[in-house]
N, C-alpha and C positions, 0 to 999 in steps of 0.2 A: 755506281752513280754517287756523286758527292752529296752529302746531306745538306739540305738548305738551312742556312743559319737564320735563327730567329732575330727579329729587329733588335731586341735587347742585347743580344750577343754582338751584333754588328755595331751598335752604339758603344758598347763597352770597349770593343777592339779599337774603334776610331778614337775613343777618348784616351786609351792607354798609350797609343803610339803617337798620336798627333799632338797631344797636350804638351809633353816634355819638349818636343821640337819647337812648337810655337812659343813656348815660354822662353826657350833659349834665344830665339830670334828677337823676342821683345827685350830680353835683358841685354843683348849685344847692342841694341840701338837705344839703350838708356830708358827702356820702357815705352817708347813710341815707335810704332811701325809705320813707315811711309810707303806709299804706293810707288811702284816703278812708273816710268813714263807711260801714260795711257795710249792705247792704240784705238783709233776711232774707226768704227764700222759705219760708213755713210748709209743712212737709211732715211727715206722720206716718211712723212706722216702716213701716207697711204700704205707704204711697205710695212710699217710698224703694225698698222691695223690688219693688213693681209696676213702677216705672220702670227697674228693673235698673241702678241707679246703682252704680258700682264706686269704692271709695275706696282711697287709698294714704296711709300716714302720711308726713308731711313729715320730712325729715332735713337735717342740716347738709351743705353741699357739701363734698366731700372732694377729695383730690388727683387722683382719676381722673375727676372731673366737669368739668374744664375743656375748653377748645377744643383740638382736635387738629390738628396740622399735619404734613405729610410731612417726614421728615428723612433725610439720606443718611449712611450709615456711612462714616467716614474713619479713616485711621490718625492717631494723635495728632500734631498739628502741632508738638508739642514734641520729636518724634523724627523723623529723616529716614526716609522710606520709599522712597527711590529711590537706586539706585547710579549715580553720575555719573562720566563720564569727563572729567577736568579737562584732558586733552591730546587733540589730534586724532590720528587714525591709522586703522589697519585692525584690526577685531576679528578676531583669529586663531583663537580657540577659546573655547568655554564649558566651565566645570568643573562646573556644576550645571544641573539641569533643573528646570522649574516643578514645585512641590510639595516640592522638597528642603528640609529644615531646614538653616539656615545659622547660624553664630555671628557675632557682631560682629567685623569685621576679616578674615573668611575670604574668600580670593579666589574669585570666581565667574566671572570671565572674564579673558582676556589680550588686550591691545591692543598692536600694533606701532606705535610712535609716533616719528617723526623729531623732533618737538618735544621729547619727553621725552629722546631721545638727546642733544640739544644741551645740556639741563640737566645730564644725567649727565656729559657731557664737561667741562662747566664745573666740576662738582663734583670730578671726578678731577684736573683741572688745579689747582684751588684746594687740593686735598689735597696734591698734589706741591709746590706753591709754599709751603705751610705748613711742610713738612719742610725745605725749603731756607731759608726765612726763620728758622726756629728755629735751624738750624745756624749761619747767619750771625750771629744775635744772640748765641748762646752764645760764638762765636769772638770777636766784637768786645767782648763783656763781659770776657773774659779779657785781651784786648789792652789794654782800658782800665785794668783793675786793674794791669797791668804798666807802665802809663804810655807805651805804644807809640802809642796813638791818642788823639785829642782827644775830649772829652765830646760835642761836636757830632756826631761820627761815630757814636757809640753811640746818640744820640737818633734819628738818621736810621734806623738799623737797627731800633730799637724801633718807630718809626712804621710801617716797612715790615711788621714782624711783625703789628702790630695791624690794619693794612689787610687783610692776607691772612686773618687770623682772622675779620674781619668778612665778607669775601667768602665764605669757606667756610660760615659760619653762615647766610648768606643762601641759598646753594644748598641747604644741609641743610634749611632751613625749607621750601623749595619741594618737595623730595622727600618730606619728612615729611607735608606737606599732601596730597601725592598718594597717601599710604598706605604709604610705605616705612618699615619698622621698622629698628631698629639692626642687627639681624642681616642684613637685606637690603642695607643700606648697606655693611656690612662685606664682604658677598659681592661687591658692585659694586666696592669698592676693591681687593679681592684678585683680581679678574678671574674669579670663579666665577659671575658672573651675566651673562646675555646683555644687552648694551646695547640700549636702546630698547624692551624688553619692559615694558609697564605693567600691573601687576596691578590689576584693578578689584575692589574689596572690598565686602563687605556692610557698610552703615553701622550695622546693628543686628541683633540676634538675631531670627529669625523664619523665615518660609518664602518662598522665591523664588516669586512669583506670576506674573510675566510677563517674557519676554525681548523687548526692543524692537528688537533687531538680530539678523541672522543672521551666522554666521561668514563672513568675506570682505567684509563691508560696511564702507564708510568711515564713520567717526564724527567729528563735529565736537567741538571743545573745549567743555567745560561742558555736555555733553548727557547726559540720563539714558539709560542702556542697559538698566536693569531696574527693576522695581518689586517691593517686598517687602511681605508681610503681617507687620509687626513684632510681636514679642511684647509690646510696650508696649501700654498701654490703647487701646481704640478710642474714638473720639469720634463725635458726631453734629453735622451742620451743617444748619441750616434757615433759611428766610426766614419771618418772623413779621409779621403785620399790626401797624403801628405802634401802634394803640390797645391791642393786647395786650402788646406789648413794653414799653410804658411802665411797667408794674407789675413787670417782671422785674428781679431784682437778682442780681449775681454771687454764686454760692453757693446759689441756689435749687435745690431738688430737683424734678426733672421726672419724670413717670411715662411709661413706655412704654405705649401704649394697649392692646396685645394681649397683654402678658405682665406678670409681676411686676417686671420690670427697672426700674431708675431711673437717672437721669443727673444730674450736677451741672453747673449752668450755669457755664462758665468764661470765656465771652467774649460781649459784646454790643456791636455796632457803635454808635458814638455818633451816627451820622448815619442819616437815613431816605432810602431810595432815592426820589428825586423822581418817578420814572416809575411805580413799583409801589406806593409807600407802604408798603414792607416794610423790616424791620430784620433784618440777618443775625445769627444767634447760633450758638454752638458749645457743646456740653456733653459731658462725659466720662462714659462708661458706668461705673457703679459695680461691677457684677458681671461675671464672665466670660461672654462671649456666644458663640453659635455664628454670629452674623452675620458677613458678609464685607464688606470695603471695597467701596463702590459699591452696596450693597444699600439699599433704601428701607424705613424703619420709620415707624410713626406715633407721634408724640410728643405727649403731652397736657400742656398748660400749666396752671399753677396757676390757680384761680379768680381773677377780677379783684378780688374783695373777699370778706370773710366774709359768709356768709348762708345761706339755705335753698335747697336744690335744688327747683325746680318743674318737673315733667315737662311736656313740650310738649303732651301730651294733656290736661293740666289747664287750659290757657289758651284763652280765647276773645278774639277781637280785634274792635275796633270803631274803625276809623281808627287813630290812634296809641295808643288806650287798650287796656289789657289787663286782663282780669278772671279771677279764680280763684274757685272755689266750695268752701266749707269747711263740714264738718259742724258743726252747733251743736245746743244743747238743743232749740231750737224748729223745727229743720229744716235749711235750708242757707243759709249766708251768702254773698252775692255781694260780693266785695271787689275794688275797682279798685286795682291796685298797679302800680308801675313795675318792669319786669323787665329784667335784663341778659341778652342771649343768651349761652349758655355751652354749647358743643358742640351737641348736638341738643336741649338743654333750656334752662332759664332759671335765673337766680339772682335771688332776692329778698333785698334787704338790709333789708327791713322789711315789716310787714303780715301776716306769717305766722310762726309759731313751730314749732320742731321738735316732732313728735308730733301736731300737728293733722292732721286727715284731709282730704285733697284729693280732689275728684271727678276721676277720671281717665277714666271712661267715662260719658257722659251729659251732659257740660258744655254741648254744643250744645243739647240739649233744655231745660236749665235757662235758657239764654240766651233761647230762644224763649218760655218762660213769662214771663220778665222783660219781654219786648217785647210780651206779650199775644198771642202767636201760637199759643198752645196751652195746655192745662191738664194736670192730673195724671190725668185720666180716660183 
């Protein structure tokens, strides 16, 4: 016995095979698909009632009617969401627990780092050397003015001062990059700060969401030690079929499938994954959300083209041909139109106008009448 296909599998198969064909038809007609000459099935009002046909007015496809894809909530890639230890060492203590609100630059953990201690020692030595070099330059400058030493001697002393200033600036840059403030550098210089203690600080305001190490564990250089839910905007990342991604442009507004939320497309990969035929995109959520990083939301993409939404229930299939049934003055018109799959429904770029009434229940019966398989009795 053949296994029964799940609805999601059937939808995927329909999408995979029908979409390229429909797109090709649309492209060959310059983006507009026209209906073939309609065939009228003559039906009186009483016959329509007796057949229990149900109609639905056609409408233009909107933002919510496109294909939906799963998207993962992420922190904005434009802001760091991880606290990173730039130096190796042992994590000695945590200052915050998961869930705590933290401000940008606030210490959340302390690391004991021999590597940092070596940089601090170099900083202190360069600071002492600078004081000595300045003293020697001031002294030689006065001696030169009095004619006691030659200009060459003063130039050598000046070069020595410049070299020490450069060395000190280099070490200062290393410590500043590690998160040291001017106050902390002053404490280090005055001996009021414990050498080798590295404060790991929050890179942004938000909440501490996860601690990746326990106190007492060794940490390698350039390793994340904590993740944060930053107060900056949340983004979505998703993989989109290449045929759908082709029509997306940076700045497009995308609709969340299950809420009124929207997102602005910020990034679209210029290359297609050769294995999956998917394109990676990222979009920034516009409104404040209760979603958390790592959560999966459904994202609805804009329709591939302007057109009329055709419910799947209104479509009958015969090979690659698709037919819809439209109420007319003399009964029902059977129109063969080319349709683009769009979500669980279809998009018609021609052959049907907004406001016309489509048969959404009873289309299979009408098809049978067309084929001579039954009547209206």
